[in-house]
C-alpha positions, 0 to 999 in steps of 0.5 A, a space after each residue: 494474528 495480524 488483526 491484533 493490536 500489535 499489527 493492524 488492530 482490526 477492532 479499532 481500525 477495521 478499514 484500510 483505504 487508498 484514495 488516488 490523487 492522480 493517474 499518469 501513463 509513464 512509458 509502458 506503465 500506469 502510475 497511480 499516486 494517492 494516500 494510503 490510510 492504515 490505523 488512521 495514519 495517512 501517507 502518500 503512496 505510489 502504485 505502478 501498474 503494468 498491463 499483461 493481457 487482461 490484467 493490470 499488475 500493480 506493485 508498491 512498497 511501504 514501511 510498516 513502521 510509518 503506520 505504527 506497525 513496528 515489527 523491527 526496530 529499524 525503519 528499513 527493516 520494516 519495508 514491505 512489498 505490496 502486489 495487486 492484480 486487477 482483472 479488466 
C-alpha cells in the first residue's frame, strides 16, 4: 500500500533519487551531503557512513511530511530513520 497516492504515488512518481554534492571524511565516518528527491520534491539530506569490515553502513533521517507524505499531523511525528548497507 506504500505505492498508492497517499504515500509514494508510484504511478505518478516512479523514482526516488539522491544526488550527492559532497563527500567528506569526518573522524571515522564518511559524510555524504546531497539532495533527496521524492514525489518531485527535493530536499537536502546527509548520510553518515561507517566502515565495518567490507561494508559501509549508512544512516540518515527524513520527515515524510517534507515530501507530501503526511502520515501524522505533526512534522516531528513523521520522522523516519533510513539505513543502507553498501558492500565493498
